[in-house]
C-alpha positions as CSV (number, residue, x, y, z in Angstrom):
1,M,8.5,-29.7,-29.2
2,R,10.8,-27.9,-26.9
3,R,11.3,-31.0,-24.8
4,G,12.7,-32.8,-27.8
5,C,15.1,-30.0,-28.5
6,L,16.3,-30.0,-24.9
7,L,17.0,-33.7,-25.0
8,V,19.0,-33.3,-28.2
9,L,21.0,-30.5,-26.7
10,L,21.7,-32.5,-23.6
11,G,22.8,-35.4,-25.7
12,L,25.3,-33.2,-27.5
13,V,26.7,-32.1,-24.2
14,V,26.9,-35.5,-22.7
15,L,28.4,-37.3,-25.7
16,P,31.6,-35.3,-25.8
17,A,32.2,-35.8,-22.1
18,E,31.9,-39.6,-22.7
19,A,34.3,-39.4,-25.6
20,V,36.8,-37.7,-23.3
21,K,36.5,-40.4,-20.7
22,Q,37.1,-43.1,-23.3
23,S,40.1,-41.3,-24.8
24,A,41.9,-41.0,-21.4
25,N,42.6,-44.7,-21.0
26,T,45.3,-44.7,-18.4
27,G,45.5,-48.5,-18.2
28,R,47.1,-48.8,-21.6
29,Y,50.8,-48.7,-22.4
30,G,52.9,-47.2,-25.2
31,A,56.6,-47.0,-26.2
32,I,59.0,-45.3,-28.5
33,A,62.0,-47.1,-30.0
34,Y,64.9,-45.3,-31.8
35,E,68.2,-46.0,-33.5
36,Q,70.3,-42.9,-33.9
37,E,72.6,-43.9,-36.7
38,S,69.8,-44.7,-39.2
39,R,67.4,-42.3,-37.6
40,S,64.8,-45.1,-37.5
41,W,62.0,-45.0,-35.1
42,G,58.9,-47.0,-34.1
43,V,56.0,-46.3,-31.8
44,S,53.3,-48.3,-30.1
45,Y,50.2,-47.4,-28.1
46,D,47.1,-49.0,-26.5
47,K,48.9,-52.1,-25.4
48,K,47.6,-54.0,-22.3
49,Q,51.2,-54.7,-21.0
50,A,54.3,-52.6,-21.0
51,R,56.3,-55.5,-22.5
52,D,53.9,-55.7,-25.5
53,A,54.3,-51.9,-26.0
54,S,58.1,-52.2,-26.1
55,L,58.1,-55.2,-28.4
56,E,55.8,-53.5,-30.9
57,A,57.8,-50.2,-30.9
58,L,61.0,-52.2,-31.6
59,K,59.2,-54.1,-34.4
60,Q,58.0,-50.8,-35.9
61,C,61.5,-49.4,-35.7
62,G,62.7,-52.2,-37.9
63,R,66.4,-52.4,-37.1
64,K,68.4,-54.7,-34.9
65,Q,70.1,-51.7,-33.2
66,C,66.8,-50.0,-32.2
67,V,66.3,-49.5,-28.4
68,V,63.3,-48.5,-26.5
69,V,64.0,-44.9,-25.5
70,H,60.7,-44.2,-23.7
71,K,57.8,-46.1,-22.2
72,F,54.5,-44.5,-21.1
73,R,51.2,-45.4,-19.5
74,G,48.2,-43.3,-20.5
75,G,48.6,-39.9,-22.2
76,C,51.1,-39.2,-24.9
77,A,54.8,-39.3,-25.6
78,A,57.1,-37.6,-28.2
79,L,60.6,-38.0,-29.5
80,A,62.6,-35.0,-30.7
81,E,65.8,-35.2,-32.6
82,G,68.5,-32.6,-33.4
83,P,72.1,-32.4,-34.5
84,K,73.4,-32.8,-31.0
85,A,70.7,-34.5,-28.9
86,T,67.6,-36.5,-28.8
87,A,64.8,-36.4,-26.1
88,A,61.8,-38.5,-25.5
89,I,59.2,-37.5,-22.8
90,S,55.6,-38.0,-21.8
91,G,52.8,-35.5,-21.5
92,A,49.0,-35.5,-20.9
93,T,48.4,-34.5,-24.5
94,R,50.3,-34.7,-27.8
95,D,51.1,-30.9,-27.7
96,E,52.4,-31.1,-24.2
97,A,54.6,-34.1,-25.0
98,E,56.0,-32.5,-28.1
99,T,56.7,-29.2,-26.3
100,K,58.5,-30.9,-23.5
101,A,60.6,-33.0,-25.9
102,L,61.6,-30.0,-27.9
103,K,62.6,-28.1,-24.8
104,R,64.6,-30.9,-23.4
105,C,66.3,-31.6,-26.8
106,G,67.4,-28.0,-27.3
107,A,68.0,-25.8,-30.3
108,D,67.5,-27.0,-33.9
109,C,65.5,-30.1,-32.8
110,A,62.3,-31.3,-34.4
111,V,59.7,-33.8,-33.3
112,I,60.1,-37.0,-35.3
113,A,57.7,-39.4,-33.6
114,W,54.7,-39.3,-31.2
115,A,52.1,-41.6,-29.8
116,C,49.0,-41.4,-27.6
117,T,46.9,-44.0,-25.9
118,R,43.3,-43.7,-26.8
């Protein structure tokens, strides 16, 4: 009986580690597109090629004037916007990317978009 319990416990420990390995897919690309006047944005993630990530972000942004403001490979990226500035930056996690974007953007900024590869 104890042997079965031990196997179950080991399974619980091993499965989360496998999930972490799968979520850190560094071979995938993402992008953030933005158009300042309309405040439109679009994101993409988990694309096999950087070009595909850029095209999807532009499509999601939905305006002719949108431009790709940040590309990333693996991890996460965030876009912060404020009255005087915008900033887009990557991080290992969503929290790290958002923190960096807010710091770079300055006072009165808020995160308006983020994306992470799986």
